[in-house]
N, C-alpha and C positions, 0 to 999 in steps of 0.2 A: 592636456599634453604639456609636458615640461619643455620650455623653450630656452632654458638657460637663465643666467643671472640678469641679463639685460631685459628691458621692458619693450614689448612690441609696440610699434607705432601704427595706428590704424591704417594709415595710407602708405606705409612703407612697403617696398617691393617684397620683402621677406614676409609675406602675409601668412596667416595661419594656414590657409589652404595650401600654399606652396610647401610649408614645413610638413604638413600632414602627408602630402604626396611624396615628398622625399623620404620621410621616415616609414611610410607604410608600404613602399614598393610599388607605388602607383604613379610615378613621375615619368615624364618623357626625358630620356637621357641620350645624349649624343656623345659617342666615344670617337675621338679623332686619332687615327692610327690603329690598325688592326694587326700589330705584330704580336710577339710573345706576351706582352703586357696587355695591350689594347683588346685583342680578341678574347683573351681569358677573362678580363674584366667585363667586357660587353656580354659575353655568354652568361657569366655568373649573375650579372645584374638583370638580364632578361629572364633568366630562369627563376629569379626571385619575384618577378611580377612587373618590373619596369618595362616601359615601351622603349626599346633601344634602337638607335640608328648608329651604324658604324660607318665612319668615313675612311676610305682607303683609296690610294691613287695607283697602287700597283695592279696592273691589269691581270697578271697571273693569279694573284691572291683573290681578286674579285671573281675570276673565272672559276677557281676551285670552290669558293664559297657558293657561287651560284649552282655548282654541281653537287652541292651538299657534301663537300669534302673539307676537312680541316687540315691545315698545313702546320698546325701546332701539335706537338706530341701529347700535351696534357689536355687538349680539347677534343672531345669525342665527336666523331662524324655524325652519329645519330642525333646527338643533342643539337648540333648546329642545324641539321636538317629539320628537326622538329620545331625549333624556334623560328626558322625562316618560314616554314609552312604555316605556322600558327600566326605569323605576323608580329611576333614579339620582337623579332630582330629584322631590321631592314638595312639596306646598304645604300651608300651614296658616295660620290666622289668629291664633293665640295661642301663647304659650310652652307652656302646659299641653297644648294639642292636639298640639304638635310632638313631645312625648315626650322621653325622655332622649337625650343626645348626648355624644360625646366632647369636642366643641368647639362653642362659640357664637361667632359673629362678629356684632358690632353695627354696622350700617351705616345708621343712621337719620339724618334731617336734623338739622342744628344751625343753625337760622336766627337772624335778629335780629328783635327785636320792633319795634313802631311807633316806638320811640325810638332805634332802631339799637343796642340792647343785646343781648348774647348771650342766647339762649334755649335752654337745654339740657334743658328739661322733658321732651322726648321721650326723650332718653337716660336720664334719671332714671326715668321710668316703665318703660321696657324693662328696665333693670337690676333694678328691684324685681321685675318679673315673672319674670325669669330666676332671681333669687336664691331665689324661692319653690319652684322646681321642679328646679334644678340638683342633680345628684348629687355626692357627695363625690369629689373628684379631677378634676372637669371643668375644661377650659380655657375661659376667657372672654376674648375679645379685642375691644377697642374700635377701630373703624376710622374712626368719624365724626371729622371735623375739629373741634378744640376748643382751648381755651387750656391752657397748661401747668398741671398740677395736677389736671385733671379726673378722670383715672383713679384717682388716690389719694383724691380727695375724694368721688367718687360710687360707684365700683365697690367699693373696699375696705370702706367702712362697710356697704354693703348686704349683703355676705356675712358680715361680722363679726357682724351681728345673728343669724345662724344658727350662730355659733360657728366659722365657717370661717376659718382662718388662711392668708393668702397663702403659697404655696410649700409648704404642708403639706396643707391640706384643699381648697384651691381654687387654680387657676393663673390669674393675671390678667396680660394683656399689652396692649400698644398697638402698632398697626401702621397708620400713617396712609395713607389712600388716595392714589393718584397717577394717577387715571384722567383722561385727556384726551379728552372726547367728540369723536368724528369723526376721531381720529388713527389712520390706517391703518398706521402704522409701529410705534408703541409702544402696547402693551396691557397687561393684567394680567400675562400670562405672561412678558413679557420686560422689563418696567420694573423696575429694582432696587427691592426692598421693604425699608423700614426696619422693624426689629422690636425691641421692648423688653419687659421684664417687670418686675414688682414685685420679684422675687427672681431669682437666676440660674436656678433651676429653672423659673420661669415663662417666662423668656426662652428657655430651651432648648426648651420645649414649643412656644412661639410660632414659633421658628425652624424647627422640624421641620415644623409644619403648613404654613407658607408655602413651605418648600423643596420640598414635594411637588407644587406646581403653579406656582411662580415660579422662573425660572432663576437669578436673583441675589438673595440675601437679605443685608441689611446690618445686623448687630447694632449697637444704640445703647446707650450706657452706662446710661440710665435712661428711664423712661416720660416724665418731664418733658422730657428732652432730645429725645425723639422728637416729643413734642407741640410743642415749640418749633420744631423743624426744619420741621414741616409749615406752621405759620403764617408762619415766616420765608420759606420758599420763595415763597409767594404774595404776601407783603408786599413782598418784593424785586421781584417782577414788577410789582406795582401801582405802586411808585415809578417804575419805568422807563417804564411805560405813561403815567403822568401827565406825566413829563418829555418824552416823545415828543409828547404833545399840546401841551405848552408850546412845544416846538420848532415845531410847526405854527403856533401863534399868532405866534411871532417871524418865521417865514418869510413869513407873509402881510404883515407890516409891511414886509419887504424885497422883496416880490414874488418870492419864491423857492418852490421845490417842496420841502417837507419830506421827502418820500419820496426824492427824488433825493439830498438831503443825507445821509440815513441810509444809502442804498445806497453812495454813494462812501466814506463813513466805514467801511463794512463791508469795504472792500477791504484795510484794515489787518489784517494777520494776527495781531495780538495787541492786548490791552488795549481792545477794543471789541466790543460785542455789539449788533446792530441791533434797535431797537424802532421800531414805526411808528405814525403818528397814527391816531386812530379817534374814535368817538363817546363813548368812555368805556368802562372795563372793566366787564363784566357777568359773569354766571354765578354759581354758588354759591360759588366759591372766592375769587377775587381781592378783590372788595369786602367780602366777609363775613369771611374769615380775618383781614384786617387789623383789623377792628373787634373781633374776639375777642382778638387780641393787645393792642390798645390797652386794652380793658377790664381785662384781667388786670394789665397794667402799672400802671394807675391804682389798682386795688384794693390793690396793694402799695406805693403811694406813689411810684411811679416816673413818668418822663416819656418820651415819644417824639415830640418836636415835628415831626420830618420826616414820620413816618408819619401823624400827626394831620393835618398840612397836606395830605398826599397824599390821604387819605380825603375831606377837604373839597373838594379840587380835582376829584377824580374824580366826586363827587356833583354838582358844579356844571358838569361838561362838557356835559350835555344842554342846559343853559341857553345855553351858548356856541354850540352848534349851532343853536339856535333864533334866536339873534342873527345868525348867518351867513345864515340864511334871510331874516331881516328885511332885512339889508343888500342881499342879492341882489334882493329884491323892490323895495326902494327905488330901486335902480339902474334898474329897469324901470318906475319911477313907479307902483308899486302898494304899498298898505299890507298888512301881514300879515293884519289883520282883513278877513275876507271873501274872502281868496285861497284858491285850491284848491291843496292841497299833498299830494303822494304821498310816503310813506316807503317806501323799497325795502329790505326786510329788517327783521324784528323779532326774530329769534333773536339771542342775545348773541354768537354766533360763526358762522363760515361752515359751511355744509353740515350743520347739525344743527337739530333742531326745538326746542331748549331756549330758553325765554324767561326763565328765572330771572334776576332782577336785570338784565334787559336794558335798556340805556340808551334803546333805541328806544321803550319804553313810556312813559318819562318825557318823551321828545321829543314823542310824540303827545299826551300829557296837556298839556304846556305850549303846544303849537300850538293845541289846542282851547280852552284857557283864554284864548288871545289872540284868539280869534274866527275862526281859520282853519277851512276845511272840509277835513278830513283823511281820506285813505284810505291803505291800505297794500297792498303786495304782498310775499308771501313764499312761495316754492314749498314750503317745509317746514312752515309754520304756517298752518293754515286759518282759525283763529279766535283772537282775543285779547279780553280784557276790559280796558277802560280806563274808570276813573271810573264803574263800574257799568254801562257800555254794552258790548254785544257787537259787535265789528267783525269782518267777514269779509274775507279776502284778495281783492283785486280783480284784474282782468286786467291784464297788462302788455303792451300792444300799442301800435301807432302811434296809434290813436284815443284810448286812455286817456291816453297821455303828452301828446298834443296838447292835451288839456283842462286840463292842470295849469299853474298859474302858477309852481310851484316843485316840484322833485323833490329829495328828500334821500336820498342813497345811504348806508345805515347798515351793512348786512351784505353782505359780498362773496361771496354764494353763487355757485357755479359754474353753477347752473341758471338764473340770471338772464341775459337777453340784454343784456349790457352794451354791445355794439356798437349795438343799437337805442337804448339809453338815451343813448349818446354823441351821437346825432343832435340831442339836446336839451340839450347840455352847457351852453349859456348859461343854462339854467334850473336847473342841478344844483348842489346843495351836496354836494360829494364828500368825505365825512368820512374815507374810507379811501384817497383818491387812486387810485381804480380806473380813472378815465377819462383817465389820462395818455396823451400822444401815443404812447408806446411800448407801450401796453397791447395785449395779444394773447395767443395761445396760448403763445408763448415765455416770457412773464412771468407767466402766470396761476398756475402752480404755486408761484411764489415769493412770492405775496402773504401 
C-alpha cells in the first residue's frame, strides 16, 4: 500500500494497520454534528463499510433518527434505517459516550453572531471534548467551514495540552464540505473532495479516509490553503450573485428582462458563466463564508473592499425587494401599509426546506414593520418564526391569491403552481423571473 512520500515509523501512531483501515472502509469513524453535512457524510461513510457513530445533541433529530426517519432531504429514510438496523451507524450525544475511534470528523455549525462576526465557539467546545477522550494515533478532521488558520489555532493547541504532537501522536486534517442541498447530480460520493493535513502524515491519513467513500480526492498544500479555498469558492459565488442582482436593477431602468440578458450572454462558449437575479443569497454558505473571510483579513490588517461591498449589498437586497413591492402597490394606488402581501417561498433555495439565512425571512420582517399584513406559502416549510411570532404556511389557490394586493415570488420551488400564480402577474414581484412568457416545463429545469 502506498503511504505517501514520508517514511513510516514502526512505533508511530499512524501505523500501517490504521492506514489500511482508513483506506479500505473498515475504520471506526465518529462524526460530530448530524446536520446537512454531518448526517450525509456519516451515512455515506457507513454505507461504504466504516463503523460510524454520529454525535448529535438535538433531541428532535435523535428522535427522528431513532424512528428511522431522515430530516435531511438528500438522505434516504430507508438507508438510514438499514444502517441503524445493521449496526453500521450508531448514535451518541457526547464524545465520551461515543467511545474510541480511528477517525473523528467535525461537522458542526460555524455561524455568525448578532454583529455578523464569526462564531467558532461550537468548534472550540467540540475539539476540547474530543481532545479529552481521543486515543494516541487518532485522526481528527475538521469539515466545518471557517477562516484560514482555524485548524492550526484551535485543533493543534487542544491536543498539545495532552502532549500530542501533530503527525506523531495525533493526526490533524482539514477537508471542507462541498454539499449542495437538493442537488440530485452531485453529492458527497462524487463531488471532488479537498484534503489537507498539518503534516504530510496527517494529509495522507486524511486522503485515505475520504478516498474510501469519495471518488475523487484533491490534496491541497496546507490546511490554510484548503480553508481559503472553501471560503473563496463561496465568496466568488456571492460576488456574482450580487452582480446579477445589480443587473436586475439596471435592466428595470431600461425596461429589459435581466434573465433574458443572462441567457443570451450564456450562449458565448467561453469567458462567461451565467448567474441569475434573485431576492439575495441565503443559506449557511454564501453569506456566512464571505463574512468569515472578511473577518480573518481584517484581523491581519488586510482589506477586501469588493467582498465587503458585496456582503453589504447582499444584506440590503431584501430591502430592495420590499421597495419593488411598494412601487407595484403604488401603481395600483395602494400604500404598503395595510396591504395584504403573500410571500411565495421562504426556503433559501428551491426544493429544500432549509431557511438558514433566507432572504425571505428578512423580507417578511420588513413588510411587517411597514404595516403590511403578510402571509407566506412554502410547500417545504410548514412553520417559520419572525420577530418572535410563529407563522404557518397558508394555502396557495385561486381564492387566497385573489385576496392579495401583492405577491412576492421568492423561492422557485417546483411544487408551487406557478401557472396559477401567473394569472395574477400584475400583482407579482417576481424576484427570480419565474413568470416569464416562455416559462413552462421546457425551461423549468434550467432555472
